[in-house]
C-alpha positions in Angstrom: 103.4 139.4 160.3 100.1 139.6 158.5 99.7 136.7 155.8 99.1 138.2 152.6 97.6 135.6 150.0 99.7 136.8 147.0 103.2 135.7 145.8 105.8 138.5 145.4 107.2 138.7 141.8 110.6 138.0 141.8 112.9 140.8 140.8 114.7 138.7 137.9 111.5 137.9 136.3 112.1 139.8 132.6 109.1 142.5 132.2 110.4 144.5 129.3 109.4 142.8 126.0 109.7 145.7 123.7 112.9 144.2 122.1 112.5 140.5 123.0 110.5 137.5 122.1 107.8 137.1 124.5 105.3 133.9 125.1 102.6 135.2 123.0 105.1 136.2 120.2 106.7 132.5 120.2 103.2 131.0 120.0 101.4 133.7 117.6 98.8 133.8 120.2 97.4 136.9 118.7 96.7 135.1 115.3 95.7 132.0 117.0 93.1 133.4 119.6 91.6 135.5 116.9 90.7 132.5 114.7 87.2 131.7 116.8 84.7 133.7 115.0 81.2 132.6 115.6 78.8 132.9 112.6 75.7 133.0 114.2 73.5 136.0 114.9 73.1 136.8 117.7 76.1 135.0 118.7 75.1 131.8 120.3 76.9 131.2 123.8 77.8 127.5 122.7 78.8 128.0 119.4 82.4 128.9 121.0 82.8 125.7 122.5 82.0 124.1 119.3 84.4 126.1 117.5 87.3 125.4 120.0 86.6 121.6 120.4 87.4 121.0 116.6 90.1 123.6 116.6 91.9 121.9 119.3 91.2 118.5 117.7 92.9 119.8 114.4 96.1 120.9 116.6 96.5 117.5 118.1 96.1 116.0 114.7 98.5 118.1 113.1 101.0 117.0 116.0 99.8 113.1 115.1 100.6 113.7 111.4 103.9 115.3 112.3 104.9 112.3 114.7 103.8 109.5 112.1 105.6 111.1 109.4 109.0 110.8 111.1 108.0 107.3 112.2 107.5 106.4 108.7 110.9 108.0 107.8 112.7 106.1 110.6 111.2 103.0 109.6 112.3 103.5 105.8 115.8 103.9 107.3 115.9 100.8 109.3 115.6 103.0 112.7 113.3 101.1 114.5 113.8 102.1 118.0 112.6 105.7 117.7 109.4 104.8 116.4 108.6 103.0 119.7 109.0 106.4 121.4 107.0 108.1 118.6 104.0 105.8 118.9 104.0 106.1 122.6 103.4 109.8 122.4 101.2 108.9 119.6 99.0 107.1 121.9 99.0 109.6 124.6 97.7 112.5 122.0 95.0 109.9 121.0 94.0 109.7 124.6 93.5 113.6 124.7 91.5 113.3 121.5 89.3 110.9 123.1 88.5 112.5 126.4 87.7 115.8 125.1 85.2 114.5 123.3 83.3 114.6 127.1 83.6 118.7 126.7 81.4 118.5 123.3 78.9 116.2 125.3 77.8 119.0 127.5 76.1 120.5 124.4 72.5 119.6 124.5 70.5 119.0 121.1 68.7 122.1 121.9 71.6 124.2 122.3 73.5 122.9 119.2 70.5 123.5 116.9 70.7 127.0 118.0 73.5 127.6 115.5 73.8 124.4 113.7 72.2 126.1 110.6 75.4 128.3 110.3 77.7 125.3 109.3 76.1 125.0 106.0 77.4 122.0 104.4 80.6 122.1 106.6 81.6 118.7 108.0 84.1 116.9 109.9 84.4 114.5 106.7 86.2 117.4 105.0 88.9 117.5 107.8 92.0 117.5 105.5 94.0 116.7 108.3 91.9 113.4 109.5 92.1 112.2 106.0 95.6 112.5 105.8 96.0 110.8 109.3 93.9 107.6 108.0 95.9 107.4 104.7 99.3 107.5 106.8 98.0 104.7 108.9 96.7 102.9 105.9 92.9 103.4 105.4 93.4 104.5 101.6 90.5 105.4 99.6 90.6 108.0 96.5 86.9 108.6 96.5 87.4 110.5 100.1 89.6 113.4 98.5 87.2 114.4 96.1 85.9 116.7 98.6 89.3 118.7 98.5 89.3 119.1 94.7 88.8 123.0 95.1 91.9 123.2 97.0 95.0 122.5 94.7 97.8 122.3 97.3 95.8 120.1 99.7 94.4 117.6 97.3 98.0 117.1 95.9 99.2 116.8 99.2 96.7 114.2 100.4 97.4 112.3 96.8 101.0 112.0 97.5 100.0 110.6 100.8 97.6 107.8 99.3 100.2 106.9 96.9 103.0 106.6 99.4 103.7 103.5 101.7 101.5 103.8 105.2 103.3 103.0 108.5 102.3 99.5 108.5 103.6 99.2 104.8 106.9 100.2 105.6 106.9 98.3 108.8 106.2 95.1 106.8 109.1 96.2 104.2 111.2 96.6 107.3 110.5 93.1 108.7 111.3 91.9 104.9 114.7 93.3 105.1 115.3 91.5 108.4 114.4 88.4 107.2 111.4 87.6 108.1 108.9 85.9 105.3 107.0 88.9 104.0 105.0 87.9 100.9 105.9 89.9 97.6 102.9 91.4 97.2 103.0 93.2 100.5 106.7 94.6 100.0 105.5 96.4 96.5 102.1 96.7 95.5 99.9 99.8 94.3 100.1 102.0 97.7 97.1 104.0 96.8 94.9 101.0 97.6 94.2 99.6 101.1 96.1 96.8 102.5 94.4 93.6 102.3 94.5 90.8 104.7 97.3 88.1 104.3 97.5 84.7 105.8 100.9 84.5 105.3 101.5 87.8 107.6 99.1 86.4 110.1 101.7 83.2 110.4 104.6 85.9 110.8 103.2 87.9 113.4 102.1 84.4 115.2 105.9 83.2 115.1 106.7 86.9 116.6 104.3 86.7 119.4 105.2 82.7 120.0 108.8 84.0 120.4 109.2 87.5 122.0 112.5 87.3 123.2 113.7 86.4 120.1 111.9 89.1 118.1 111.9 91.6 120.8 112.0 94.8 118.8 109.4 93.8 116.1 107.4 92.4 119.0 107.4 95.9 120.6 106.6 97.3 117.5 103.4 95.3 116.9 102.2 96.1 120.0 102.6 99.8 119.4 100.6 99.6 116.3 97.9 97.5 118.3 97.6 100.7 120.9 97.4 102.9 118.0 94.7 100.8 116.3 92.8 100.3 119.6 92.7 104.1 120.5 91.8 105.3 117.2 88.8 102.8 116.9 87.9 104.6 120.7 88.1 107.6 119.3 85.7 106.6 116.4 83.4 105.1 119.1 83.4 108.3 121.6 83.0 110.3 118.2 79.9 107.8 117.0 78.3 108.3 120.7 78.8 112.2 120.9 76.9 112.5 117.5 74.2 110.2 118.5 74.0 112.1 121.8 73.7 115.5 120.6 71.6 115.2 117.0 70.6 111.5 117.3 69.9 110.0 113.8 69.7 113.2 111.9 71.6 113.6 108.6 74.9 115.0 108.9 75.7 118.9 107.6 77.9 117.2 105.0 75.2 114.9 103.7 76.4 111.7 104.9 73.8 109.5 107.2 75.2 110.6 110.3 75.5 108.0 113.1 75.0 105.3 110.4 77.9 106.5 108.4 80.1 106.7 111.4 79.1 103.2 112.5 80.4 101.9 109.3 84.1 103.2 110.2 84.0 100.7 113.0 84.7 97.7 111.1 87.8 99.4 109.3 90.7 98.1 110.5 94.5 99.4 109.6 96.3 96.2 110.9 94.1 93.1 110.4 97.1 90.5 110.7 98.1 91.9 114.1 94.5 91.5 115.3 94.1 88.0 113.9 97.3 86.7 115.1 95.9 86.4 118.5 93.4 84.0 117.8 95.5 81.3 118.2 96.9 81.0 121.4 100.5 81.5 121.7 102.7 78.3 122.5 103.5 77.6 126.3 
């Protein structure tokens, strides 16, 4: 019998979708795949890469926001175990966000300059989802939402997130309900302000790390948070290096100093006490 490099379509496979929900219909692909609209004239080949890269990032961020919002709700209701699963997933999503910078790095400076002008003042600083993600993790800054003042719905959503406890805030409140000596100023405060390192918290986390068997769930949650912090910083660093590789030290399209502005973000931390607690070695 002659070999045929072809797989037969099984008779049971559904082929009539005139009155059935299809794959494309479920995923709304007609609308999704119509959103890549290059503005360069004539269209520059590499602008499609730039658009798809950023749209995919926004989709992953939408999922991270979905997951972190659920984790915060679980924490508020003293359901810590589901948070561990959620943050494991978030870490894997962060890995995807990190790795996809390699695709954008195939864009050379000359290729980017062919269409950069069509961006006008558009910039990643104006990513509503990125800002919400940072707020959920605790990097609160009222000044960063001014660029969204033109959109009342987005502005109000960001303002609500700004004024609500972050994931770390809720974890500290959870620990307090479990009998850990969490300072009063960490349990009730102005949630729109960034968390300030507290030495009393460092002591709490040192004790958790010294005695993991006695504090296993809290210990596991600490490690999950450190994972999120680490991979967020890796993403920030890869972003910086990608920008540096493509535009050098040019000013950003949104008016920032570009690489210099991105470098400042590497000094920001979400969970300072979790990192500080590692300085003193655990007891044997």
